C-alpha positions in Angstrom: -19.7 13.1 -2.7 -23.2 11.9 -1.6 -23.9 11.0 2.0 -24.6 7.4 1.1 -21.3 7.0 -0.8 -19.4 8.7 2.1 -21.0 6.2 4.5 -19.9 3.2 2.3 -16.4 4.7 2.1 -16.3 5.0 5.9 -17.4 1.4 6.2 -14.6 0.3 3.9 -11.9 2.4 5.8 -13.1 1.3 9.2 -13.1 -2.4 8.2 -9.6 -2.3 6.9 -8.4 -0.4 10.0 -10.0 -3.1 12.2 -8.0 -5.8 10.3 -4.7 -3.9 10.7 -5.2 -3.5 14.5 -6.5 -7.0 14.8 -3.4 -8.4 13.2 -1.2 -7.1 16.0 -2.9 -9.4 18.5 -4.7 -12.2 16.5 -1.6 -14.3 16.4 -1.0 -14.3 20.1 -3.3 -17.2 21.0 -2.0 -19.1 18.0 1.6 -18.9 19.1 1.8 -22.4 20.8 0.5 -24.0 17.7 2.8 -22.0 15.4 5.8 -22.9 17.6 5.0 -26.7 17.4 4.4 -26.8 13.7 7.3 -24.5 12.5 9.8 -25.6 15.2 10.3 -22.2 16.7 12.8 -21.9 19.6 10.8 -20.6 22.6 13.0 -17.5 22.8 12.2 -16.7 19.1 8.5 -17.1 19.2 7.8 -13.6 20.3 9.1 -12.4 16.9 6.0 -13.5 15.2 4.3 -10.5 16.8 7.4 -8.3 17.1 8.2 -8.4 13.4 4.8 -6.9 12.6 5.0 -4.3 15.3 8.6 -3.3 14.3 7.9 -2.4 10.7 4.4 -1.1 11.4 5.7 1.4 13.9 8.9 2.2 12.0 7.4 3.1 8.7 4.2 5.0 9.8 5.6 8.5 9.3 7.1 7.6 6.0 3.7 6.1 5.0 1.8 9.2 6.1 3.9 11.6 4.2 4.0 9.5 1.0 0.2 9.3 1.1 0.1 13.1 1.1 2.4 13.4 -1.8 1.7 10.3 -4.0 -2.1 10.1 -3.3 -4.0 8.7 -0.4 -6.1 6.3 -2.3 -3.2 5.1 -4.3 -1.1 4.4 -1.1 -4.2 2.8 0.6 -4.5 0.3 -2.3 -0.7 -0.3 -2.7 -0.2 -0.9 1.0 -3.3 -3.2 1.2 -2.0 -5.2 -1.7 1.3 -5.7 0.0 -0.4 -6.6 3.3 -2.7 -9.1 1.6 0.1 -10.8 -0.3 2.2 -11.1 2.8 -0.8 -12.5 4.7 -1.1 -15.3 2.1 2.7 -15.9 2.2 2.6 -16.1 6.0 -0.1 -18.7 6.0 1.9 -20.8 3.5 5.2 -20.4 5.4 7.3 -23.6 5.5 9.5 -22.5 8.4 10.0 -20.0 11.1 12.2 -17.6 9.1 9.6 -17.3 6.3 6.8 -16.6 8.7 8.8 -13.8 10.5 9.7 -12.3 7.2 6.1 -12.3 6.0 5.0 -10.7 9.2 7.5 -7.9 8.7 6.2 -7.3 5.2 2.6 -7.2 6.6 3.7 -4.5 9.0 5.2 -2.5 6.1 1.9 -2.7 4.2 -0.1 -1.7 7.3 2.2 1.3 7.8 1.2 2.5 4.3 -2.5 1.8 4.7 -3.2 3.2 8.3 -2.3 6.9 7.8 -3.9 6.9 4.3 -7.1 5.5 5.8 -7.3 8.1 8.6 -6.4 11.0 6.3 -9.1 9.9 3.8 -11.7 10.2 6.6 -10.5 13.7 7.3 -10.8 14.5 3.6 -14.3 13.0 3.3 -15.9 14.6 6.3 -15.9 18.2 7.2 -14.7 19.4 10.6 -17.4 19.3 13.3 -20.0 16.8 14.4 -19.9 14.8 11.1 -16.1 14.2 11.3 -16.4 13.5 15.1 -18.9 10.8 14.4 -16.7 9.3 11.7 -13.6 9.4 13.9 -15.6 8.0 16.8 -16.4 4.9 14.7 -12.8 4.7 13.5 -11.6 5.0 17.1 -14.0 2.3 18.3 -12.7 -0.3 15.9 -9.1 0.7 16.6 -9.6 0.3 20.3 -11.6 -2.9 20.1 -9.2 -4.6 17.7 -6.9 -5.7 20.4 -9.6 -7.6 22.3 -11.3 -8.9 19.1 -7.9 -10.3 18.0 -7.9 -12.6 21.0 -11.4 -13.8 20.4 -11.0 -14.4 16.6 -7.6 -15.8 17.0 -8.8 -18.4 19.5 -11.8 -19.4 17.3 -9.9 -19.6 14.1 -7.0 -21.6 15.6 -9.3 -24.0 17.3 -11.5 -24.6 14.2 -9.0 -24.4 11.3 -5.4 -24.2 12.6 -3.0 -21.3 13.1 -2.8 -20.6 9.3 -6.3 -19.3 9.4 -5.4 -16.2 11.4 -3.4 -15.1 8.4 -5.5 -16.5 5.6 -8.6 -14.6 6.9 -6.9 -11.3 5.7 -6.8 -12.4 2.1 -10.5 -12.3 1.0 -11.0 -9.1 3.1 -8.0 -7.4 1.5 -9.0 -8.5 -2.0 -12.5 -7.1 -1.6 -11.2 -3.8 -0.2 -8.8 -3.4 -3.1 -11.6 -3.9 -5.6 -13.9 -1.5 -3.8 -11.4 1.3 -3.1 -11.3 2.9 -6.7 -15.2 2.9 -6.6 -15.7 4.4 -3.1 -12.7 6.4 -2.3 -11.6 9.8 -3.7 -8.0 10.5 -4.6 -6.3 13.3 -2.7 -2.7 14.5 -2.5 -0.6 17.6 -1.6 -0.1 19.3 -5.0 2.2 21.9 -3.5 5.3 19.8 -2.9 7.2 18.0 -5.6 10.4 16.9 -3.9 10.8 14.1 -1.4 13.0 14.1 1.7 14.8 10.8 1.3 17.5 11.5 3.9 14.8 12.4 6.5 12.8 9.3 5.6 15.8 7.0 6.1 16.7 8.7 9.4 13.2 8.6 11.0 12.3 5.1 9.7 15.6 3.7 11.0 15.3 5.6 14.3 11.7 4.5 15.0 12.4 0.9 13.9 15.5 0.7 16.1 13.5 2.3 19.0 10.7 -0.2 18.7 13.2 -3.1 18.4 15.0 -1.9 21.6 11.7 -1.9 23.4 10.4 -5.2 22.3 13.7 -7.0 22.8 14.7 -5.3 26.0 13.5 -8.0 28.4 15.4 -10.7 26.5 18.6 -8.7 26.1 18.4 -7.1 29.6 17.4 -3.5 30.2 20.8 -2.6 31.5 22.8 -4.6 29.0 25.3 -3.0 26.6 23.3 -4.2 23.7 20.1 -2.5 24.9 22.0 0.7 25.8 23.7 0.8 22.4 20.5 0.3 20.5 18.8 3.0 22.5 21.6 5.4 21.9 21.5 4.6 18.2 17.8 5.2 18.0 18.2 8.6 19.8 21.0 9.6 17.4 19.0 8.7 14.3 16.0 10.6 15.6 18.1 13.6 16.5 19.7 13.6 13.0 16.1 13.5 11.6 15.2 16.7 13.4 18.4 18.4 12.2 17.6 17.3 8.6 14.0 18.5 8.7 15.1 22.0 9.9 17.3 22.4 6.8 15.8 20.6 3.8 13.6 22.4 1.2 10.9 19.7 1.2 10.9 18.1 4.7 9.2 14.8 5.4 7.8 16.3 8.6 7.6 20.1 8.5 8.5 21.1 12.0 5.9 23.9 11.9 3.2 21.3 12.3 4.2 21.0 16.0 3.2 24.6 16.7 -0.3 23.3 17.1 -1.0 22.8 20.8 -3.7 20.3 20.2 -1.5 18.1 18.0 1.4 18.2 20.6 -0.8 17.5 23.6 -2.9 14.8 21.7 0.2 12.9 20.6 1.8 12.9 24.0 -1.4 11.8 25.6 -1.7 9.1 22.9 1.8 7.7 23.8 0.9 7.5 27.5 -2.7 6.2 26.9 -1.6 3.3 24.7 1.3 2.6 27.2 -1.4 2.1 29.8 -4.1 0.2 27.9 -2.4 -2.1 25.3 -0.6 -4.3 27.9 -3.9 -5.1 29.5 -4.9 -7.3 26.6 -1.6 -9.2 26.9 -2.0 -9.6 30.7 -5.6 -10.6 30.5 -4.8 -13.3 27.9 -2.1 -14.8 30.1 -4.1 -14.5 33.3 -7.1 -16.4 31.8 -5.0 -19.1 30.3 -2.0 -19.6 32.7 -3.8 -18.8 36.0 -7.5 -19.6 35.4 -6.8 -22.5 33.1 -9.0 -21.3 30.2 -8.6 -22.7 26.7 -7.8 -20.5 23.7 -11.5 -20.0 22.7 -12.8 -19.4 26.2 -9.9 -17.0 26.9 -10.7 -15.1 23.8 -14.5 -14.9 24.6 -13.6 -13.8 28.1 -12.3 -10.6 26.6 -15.4 -9.9 24.6 -16.8 -7.4 27.1 -13.8 -5.1 26.5 -14.5 -5.0 22.8 -18.2 -4.4 23.2 -17.9 -1.7 25.8 -15.1 0.1 23.8 -17.4 0.3 20.8 -20.1 1.8 23.0 -17.7 4.2 24.7 -16.3 5.5 21.4 -19.8 6.0 20.0 -20.8 8.1 23.0 -17.5 9.9 22.9 -18.2 11.5 19.5 -21.3 13.2 20.9 -19.5 14.4 24.1 -16.6 15.8 22.1 -18.9 17.8 19.8 -20.5 19.4 22.8 -17.6 19.8 25.2 -14.4 19.5 23.1 -11.7 16.8 23.4 -10.0 17.7 26.6 -12.7 16.8 29.1 -13.8 13.5 27.5 -10.2 12.5 27.0 -9.3 13.1 30.7 -12.5 11.4 31.9 -11.8 8.3 29.6 -8.3 8.0 30.9 -9.5 8.3 34.6 -11.9 5.5 33.9 -9.1 3.4 32.3 -7.0 4.0 35.4 -9.8 2.9 37.7 -10.5 -0.2 35.7 -6.8 -1.1 35.6 -6.5 -0.6 39.4 -9.6 -2.9 39.8 -8.1 -5.5 37.6 -4.9 -5.4 39.6 -6.9 -6.9 42.5 -7.0 -10.3 40.6 -6.3 -13.5 42.4 -5.7 -17.1 41.5 -9.1 -18.0 43.0 -11.1 -14.9 42.0 -14.4 -15.2 40.2 -14.4 -14.1 36.5 -17.3 -11.7 37.1 -15.5 -9.9 39.9 -11.8 -9.9 38.7 -12.3 -9.7 34.9 -15.8 -8.7 33.8 -16.2 -5.7 36.1 -12.8 -4.1 35.3 -13.3 -5.0 31.6 -16.5 -2.9 31.4 -15.0 0.1 33.2 -11.8 -0.1 31.0 -13.7 -0.6 27.8 -16.0 2.4 28.3 -13.1 4.6 29.3 -10.8 3.2 26.5 -13.4 3.8 23.8 -13.9 7.4 25.0 -10.1 7.8 25.1 -9.4 6.5 21.7 -11.8 8.7 19.8 -10.9 11.8 22.0 -7.1 11.4 21.5 -7.5 10.9 17.7 -9.6 14.0 17.3 -7.2 16.0 19.6 -4.1 14.9 17.7 -5.5 15.7 14.2 -7.4 18.9 15.1 -6.1 21.9 13.2 -4.2 19.9 10.6 -4.7 21.3 7.1 -6.1 19.1 4.4 -2.7 18.9 2.8 -1.1 17.6 6.0 -3.8 15.2 7.0 -1.7 12.2 6.1 1.2 13.5 8.1 -1.0 14.1 11.1 -2.5 10.7 10.8 1.0 9.1 10.6 2.0 11.0 13.7 -0.9 9.7 15.8 -0.5 6.2 14.5 3.2 6.3 15.3 2.5 7.6 18.8 0.1 4.8 19.5 2.5 2.1 18.1 5.5 3.3 20.1 3.3 3.8 23.2 2.0 0.2 22.9 5.5 -1.2 22.5 6.9 0.9 25.4 4.0 0.1 27.7 4.3 -3.7 27.0 8.0 -3.5 27.8 7.4 -1.7 31.0 4.6 -4.0 32.2 6.5 -7.1 31.3 9.6 -5.9 33.1 7.6 -5.0 36.2 5.6 -8.2 36.2 8.7 -10.3 35.7 10.5 -8.7 38.6 7.4 -9.0 40.9 7.0 -12.7 39.9 10.7 -13.4 40.6 10.5 -11.8 44.1 7.1 -13.2 45.0 6.8 -15.1 48.2 4.0 -17.3 46.9 4.9 -21.0 46.6 2.2 -21.9 44.1 3.3 -20.9 40.5 -0.1 -19.6 39.6 -0.1 -17.3 42.6 3.4 -16.1 41.8 2.3 -15.2 38.3 -0.7 -13.4 39.7 1.6 -11.3 41.9 3.5 -10.2 38.7 0.3 -9.4 36.8 -1.0 -7.3 39.7 2.2 -5.2 39.8 2.1 -4.8 36.0 -1.5 -3.5 36.1 -0.8 -1.1 38.9 2.0 0.3 36.9 -0.4 0.7 33.9 -3.0 2.4 36.2 -0.3 5.0 37.2 0.5 5.7 33.6 -3.2 6.2 32.7 -3.4 8.8 35.5 -0.3 10.5 34.1 -2.0 10.6 30.7 -5.2 12.1 32.2 -3.0 14.9 33.7 -1.3 15.5 30.4 -4.8 15.8 28.8 -5.9 18.4 31.3 -2.8 20.5 31.0 -1.8 20.3 27.4 -4.9 19.5 25.3 -6.9 22.7 24.5 -10.5 23.0 25.7 -13.5 23.5 23.5 -12.7 25.8 20.5 -14.6 28.9 20.1 -17.8 28.4 18.1 -17.8 29.7 14.6 -20.7 32.0 13.5 -23.3 29.9 11.8 -22.6 29.5 8.1 -19.0 30.6 8.4 -16.7 28.4 6.2 -14.2 26.0 7.8 -10.8 27.1 6.7 -7.3 25.9 7.6 -4.6 28.4 8.6 -2.3 29.4 5.7 0.8 27.3 5.5 4.0 28.7 6.8 7.1 29.1 4.6 8.8 26.1 6.4 5.7 24.0 5.8 5.8 24.4 2.0 9.6 23.9 1.9 10.4 27.5 1.0 
């Protein structure tokens, strides 16, 4: 494929990934308007976001493996069609139940698209600087999507109403569906004919139940019987999945893929990294609106520095990784994220935006951009072409579960700190909670940096110039023998 066509294909894949990540956060600023128009109970309003997160996180491994077997372009188009149709249905929803259902279908479509998009990048670009640059751009939009969602959500809600945050997906999705057959190659794993239905049911059910337990833990109570039973059920399903994969002829996730040190370390670092950084967008939105009194548009624009600096950090990261390998840049990016989060934890009810938001946002954005591209490269390094969809599904799953877990931890810490705050002014009590939550996130980011240093391999040995890039031969377990 010519360089120009690969560039156009990358632009298409990056744009669609940006929309998928954006959709996890774009509705947040629109929630008050949605609640009023569709008569949501306050306790149920969070499910506008949770329904998307639940199915997106739960079906990612399924989507990644199906992309390997059925064809990556085919699953990219099918998932995007489902996502686009659900976006239209969501904007037309007459009541709360219809909107939550549409958001769940959106998440399912996204779970089919995201691993297919990442594996297509790995198919289009050979290992080395070219792939690192492509993954750097991919990581930049994935990282910046959370901040951009707040900006675009505020603008669209203010100008056109809450429905616009869903309708905006329709023309983008339709254009991408039309362009995909022209720009994207088809690719599939020709070696495997069977499909592990039992494993797919176990892992999808286990991941979905795990995400549900995390996102509903604060409402149900972390020590409640309901939360404990859900957690036990998720653990049992995931344990059953591992047992199934060790025995079936055509496993959904060949366990041999975890022999790769880079994949193991990269995915663990991804869980901890997204635990640390994703809750920051949630806290920043609430701090700017509930403490500083910003409106939706101003609060969204207040997060613009994070998106801009993340894009810059990711672009710089690709060059650093080519030179030094993923471990050093990943650890450095996470250290910068921890420093930015600790700085943001110094917020106050009377603090100036430039000091308590802008400064930390620049540091977190630069570190976060470097982190996202580094962790993506680390977690997919060494995966064979036939398993690129699976490796892509694993890193996407790690990030989705990490984001849900991190938000649950930060909300629990912030709620407890707010409840026990000695401040008499509500805004000051809220700030005490936000401070505690961001300090917890900073600690998680430092733990992720330590994982990167200990578990992610250093720079691989250089190949002789002109030597072909080859993947290791598949093991018998990997081909279902």
